[in-house]
N, C-alpha and C positions, 0 to 999 in steps of 0.2 A: 311348728318348726320355724326357726328364724332363718329366712333366706337372705337377709341383708349381709353385705360384706363389710368387713372393717376396712378402714383406710389403708392399713398395711397390706391386706390381701389384695385390694384393688390395685395398688401400686405394683405389687408383684406380678399380677396377671397382665397389666399393661406393658410390662417390660419383657414379656415372653413372645416367642414365635416371630411373626413378621414385623414386630415393633423393635427389633434390635437396632441399635444406633449405628453399628458398624456394618459395612457392606463390602465384600471383596470385589476386586476389579472384574472377576468373571461373572459376578451377579449384577453388574450395572445394567441399567435400562438399555434396550436396543436403540441404536441411532435411527432417526427417521429415514424412510425409504424415498422421500421426495424433499424438495427444497422447503425448508421450514424456518420461520423466524424464531429465534431463541435468545435468551439473555445469558451471557457468560461473564465471568470475572477475569481480570488480567492473569490471575494465577492459573486459570484453565487454558490460557492461550499461549502458543509459541510461534515464533516466526517460521517461515518455510525454510528448511535447512538447505535446499538447493536453489535458493533465490539467485537469479543471474546478476542482480545488482550487488556489486561488491564495494563500491565507493559510496560515500554519503550523498544523498540526493541534493543537488544544487539548490533546490527550493525548500530545504529542510526548515530553515528558520521562519520562512513565510508561512509554511503549513502549520508549524507549531504555534505561531501567533494567532492564526485563524482558529485553531482548535481551542486555544486557551480562552479566546474571547467569545466564540460562537458555539463551542461544543463540537461534537463529531457529527457533521452533516451527512457524511457518507460512510457508514460503518463498513469494514472490510468483510467480504464473504469468507466463511470458514468451512473446514471439513475435518475429518478425523480418520487416521489410518486404523484398520481393524484391530491391530495389536497394541494400540496406545491409549492411554487414559486422557491425554490432553488434546485439545483442538489445535489445528495449524491454519495459517492463512491459505485460502484456496487459490486465489489469483489476484495479485496486487494488494497492497495494504500493509506491507512490512514496515514502511516508513511511518505510517499512522500508528501502528502498534508500538514502535519504539518511542514515539512522541507521547503516547498515552502513558507509558511506563514512566517517562521522565516527569510528566506533569503530576502523576500520582505521587511520586516521591517528593516533589516540590510542594504540593498543596494538600495532599490527602483529601482531595475533593471527591466525593462519592461518584460524581458524574464521569470521572475519568477511570474509575475502578470497575464499574458495572456497565456494560454496553450491550445493546441489542444488535445481533448480527443475523445474517441470512446463512443458514446451514445448507451446504450442498453435499449430497451423498458421495462417498468415496467411489471413484470410477473404476477401481481395480476389481478383479474377480478372483475366485479361488484358483482358476486355471491360469489367469494372466494377472498376477498381482502388480506387475510393473506398469500396467495401463493407468493405474491411479497416479503413480509418480509422473508418468508422461503427460497426463492431462494437466496436472498441477504445474509442471515446468512450462508447458506451452502457454498455459493461461498467464503465468507470470511474465513470460517474454512478451506476449501480446499487450498486456496491461502496461508494462513498463515502456514499451515502444510508444504507446499512445499518450502517456502522461509523464513518464519519468525520464525520457531521453537517455536510454542506455548508451554508454560509450561503445565504440567499435569492438574493443577487446572483450567487454562484458558480454556483448551479444555473441561474439565468436565462441566464448567459453560456454555460453548457454546452448548454442546450437550443437557444439561438440558433445555436451552432456546428453542432449536429446538424441543424438546419433547412438550413443552407448545404450540408452534405454530402448530405442527402436530395435537395435540388434539383439537385445535380450528378449524382447517380445517375439521378433521374427526368427530368432535363433540362426541368423546368417549375417554376413557382412553386407553393408549397403553401399552402393556407389553414391557419388554426389548427386547424380540425377535422381536416383531412387529416393534419397533423403529429401530432396526438394519436393518431390511428388507427395511423400508422406506428410510433410509439414503443410503443404498446400491443402491436402484433404482434411487436415485437422485444424484448419482456420488460421494458419500462419504462413502466408505465401512468401516465398523467397526464391530467387533464381539460382541456378547451378553455378554461374560464374561468381556470384557473391559468396557462395559457400566455399568455392575454390580459393578465393582471396583470404577468407577467414582461416582456412586450414594452413595456408602458407604463412600467414601472420603468426599463428600459434607455433609453427615449426621453426621459422627463421628469425622472427622479430622478437617474440615474447621472451626467449631466454636471454637476449642481449639488452633490450631496453624496456624492462617491465615498468619502471617508474614513469617513463615517457608515455607508454600506452595507457597506464592507469590514470595518468593526469588528464586524459581525454583526447589523445591523438585521433583525428577524424579519418573517415574513409579515404578521402582524396590524398592525404599525406601517406597513409598506409599503401595505397596503390602506387604512388610515386616511388616509395622505397622499394616495393616489390619489383617495379619496372626497372629501377636502377640495378637491383640484384640480378634480374634476368639478363639484362643487356651486358652487365659486367661478366657474368658467368659465360655467356656466349663468346665474349671476347677472350676470356681466359682459356676456353677450350680450343680456340683457334691457335693459340700459342703454346699451350701445355695440355694437350688433349687427354692425357692419361693421368692427370693429377687434380681431379675434381675435389678431393678431400682437402687439399691445400687451400683451394679457393674458399671453401666453407670456413676454415679457420681464419683466413684473411678477412673475410666479410664480417665474421663475428668480432674479430679484434678491432676493426675500424668502427663498427657500429656501437660496441660497448663503451667506447670512449665518451659517448655523448649521453649517457644515461643519468648522470649525476645532476644535471640542471635541466629538467623538463621544460621549464618556461623559456629557455634560450635555444631549444632544439631547432636546427635548420638542416634540411636535407642537403642543401648545397655544401655544407661543411662535411657531411658524411661522404658525399661524392668526392670532394677534394681529397679527403684522407684515404679513401679506398683507392682512388686512381693513383695517388702518390705511392701507396704500398705496392700496387700492381706494377707500376712503372719500374720500381726497384727490382721486384721479383722477376719480371719478364724482360727487363732491359729494353723497354720500348718507350719512346718519347711520350711524355705526359699529354701533350696537346693532341697527338694522334689518338690516344686512348679517349680523350675527351670528345673528339668528333664522333667516335663510334658509339658512345653512350648518350650523346645529346639527343633529347626527344625530338627536336625539330629535324635533326639530320636523319633520324630513323623514319619520320614521316616522309621526308623528301625521297629517301631511298625506296620506300614502299611504292611511291608513285613513279619515280624516274629510273629506279634501278641504282646499282652501286656507282660511286664516283669513279670514273676511269683513272688509271694510273697516269701521272703527269709525264710528258715527254722528257727525254734526257736534256739536260741543260747545255745549250750551245752559246758560247760567248758572243755577244753582239759585235758586228763589224763597226769599224770606225765610221761615224756618220759623216756624210759629205755636207759641206756648208750649203745652206739653202737661203735664197734671197728672202729678205723680210721687207715688206712694203711699209714705208714710213708715212705717217699722216702729214699732209702738206696743205698749203692754201689752194683754193680753187685757181685754175689757170686763168690768166687774162691775156689780152692781146699784147700788152707790154711784156709780159713774161715770156711770150713765145710758146711754141708747142713742145719744146724739149723739156726734159726733166733730168735731174742728176741720176746717175746709176745707183741702184739700191746698194746700200752698204751691208754686207752680211754680218750678222751677229753670231757670236760663239754660242754653241749649244750649251744649255745649262748642264751642270754636273749631274750624273745619274744618281738618283736617290738610293740610299742604302737598302739592302734587301729586308732588313728588319729595323724599324724605327724605334720600337720599344717592346719589351717583353711583358709577361703577366698572364692572367687567366685567358685574356683575349689579346694575343700579340697583334701589333699594328705594323703593316708593311706599306700601307698607302692610306692617306687620310681621306681621299675623295673616291677613288675607283671602287666600284662594287662588282665583283664577278657576276656574270649573267646566271651562273649556276646557283648562286646564293640570293638572287634578287627576288625573294618572296617574303611576305610579311612574317611567316613562321620562322624562317631562318634568321631574318634581321632582328626579330624580337629576341631571339636567343643571343645574338651578338650584342645587342643593346644591354641585355641583362648582365652579361659578363663584363662589359666595359664599365657599367655603373658600379658593379661590385669592385672592380679594380680601382676605380677612382676613390670609392669610399674607404677601401683598405689603406690607401696612402695615409689617411689621417684617422685611422682606427674608429670609423663609424660604419663599418660593414654590417653591423647588427641592425642598422637603420634602413637597409636595402633588402627588399624581398622580390622574388620572381613574381611576374604577373602574366598569366597565360590568356588573359582576356583578348579576344580577337580584335577589339577596338582599342587595346592598350598599346604601350610602346615597349613592353617586355619586362619592365621593372616598376616598382613603386617604392616610395620612401615612407618610412614610419616617422611619427612625430619626434622632434628633437627638442627636448625641454631642458630646463636648468638642472634637473636632477641627474642628467646623464654625465658620466665622468669626463667626457671629452668636450662638454659644452663650454668650458672656460677657455678652451684653446681657439683663437681666432681662425687658425687654419681649418679646424674641423667645422666651425660654423660656416665658413665661406664655402667649403666643399658641399656641405648639406644644402646650403642655399642654392648653389648651382644646380644640383640634382633635383631639388624641389622645383626650381624654376622650369627645368626641362619637363617636369611632370605636370606643369601648369597648376602648381599649388601656390595660393597666395602666401606671401611672406609677411611675417610680423616686421614691424619697423626695426627692431633690434637685429633680426637676421638679414633683412634687406641691406642694412648699413654695412654688414660684414662683407658683402660682395661688391667691392669697389673696382673701378677700371684699372687702377694701378697694379692689381694682382696679376694682370695679364701681360704687362710689359715692364713694370718698374723693377729695377734690379738694385735696390738700396740694400747694402749689406746689413744695415741695422734693422730692416723691416722684413716682413714676410711677403713672398710672392710665389705664384705657382711655378713649379719646376717645368723644364722642357718636356719631360716624359709625361707629366700630368696634363699639360696643354695638348700634347699630341693625342692622347686618349680622349680628352674633352672635345677637341675638334672632330675627332672621328665619331664620337658618340652623337654630336650634333648632326653630322652628315647622315648617320644611320637613322636617327629619329626623323629627319626631314624626308628621307626616302620612304620610311614606314608610313608616314602620313600621306605622302603622294600616292602610294599603292592603295591605302585605305580609301582615299577620295576617288581614285579610279574605279575601285570595286563598287563604291556607293553609286557613282554615276552610271555604271553598267547595270546595276540592279534597278535603278530608277528608269533607265531606258527600256 
């Protein structure tokens, strides 16, 4: 009997049973139960769909150049949901996956197509499938915080998603403190107050200025905006206690105006717009509202209590002439011991109650009320005066607030030839003056713009500083001198 198989029979048997070329998803090999190194292709990999990073990584081009030249030094860890055929990024690495796909399309180099990754088992269980999603999300938050520098709003959205997943696992609502405790236990420590600011930003800021937030607004600016809202709301409730909804609409209207140009966003402009609208709605003077929302004034009130109401105005009595001693030569024997009677001089005219208006009105160039004689209050006054001066010549975008305890309340940004106001000598002179007060070295061109004639020359054909400008400039100089005196006194006290 011939036991040999023909080639046709052998091929037929090889294609039977377990040698089928097609395998259904249900018959795939079980995933490893522990961390395992495996080789996967790009078609088997997907980015994590709940990745907290929404904007392009600022280091994207540098990372791409490194991978192109050196290859993938650190492959991303991967995992797989029980009901899916493809793998996903387990924690961090979505940027690298995007770059690998780009490089493969550009080069078709095999080293970008097939990569060796560390597989991590899916953390979810049959009873708690959301645990796997939760571990992935927290892993991405932690990884991005270490390497990718998430923006404030991206982190806030990620924390908010984590809260949703925790509540699905726990089957109950979580307080901010409970959420902070859960995140800490899972390796992502964050305090409750930070979570509170994130939730406020999502509720009050994101609907109004999404472009500004996604452009990278930082935590300090977010906190200042939220503080401005809280102070303004408190002020609104004092005047219109039963109309809180109107304030929400007012705040949204003021804030939304500044969403179109994220690079030029300034909180001071939002404050100015908001207080202007509130002044109209409440029929209250703008400057009174400004005092109530100013951060320095709030600190002062927290320490000293509210400012007492001023006493009623009483017209001054006519002053009596008083003797004025004149300087004279030393007496000699020939001159005798007598001296002519002093001649009274007329009292100078009383200064007007308001010398000039603006964000920081000036009533007196030199006098500083004792109540405001602190570095915090004076820095706030200095900031508003500098902004007023810059606004005269349309360079207010070159002035920013500076809350540094060793600063003078404001700082000036560089003023270069590409600025639309640079060609105007008035604007260059104004910037040079503010920069000099900030102890910034001036270029030869800008130094030449600040000539003595600007302070006293009144040539109709030339440019000179107006009286209002000079009043504010002299007041600013006085305020800065006093700030530095107080800073030196504090330094000497600390040394002693």
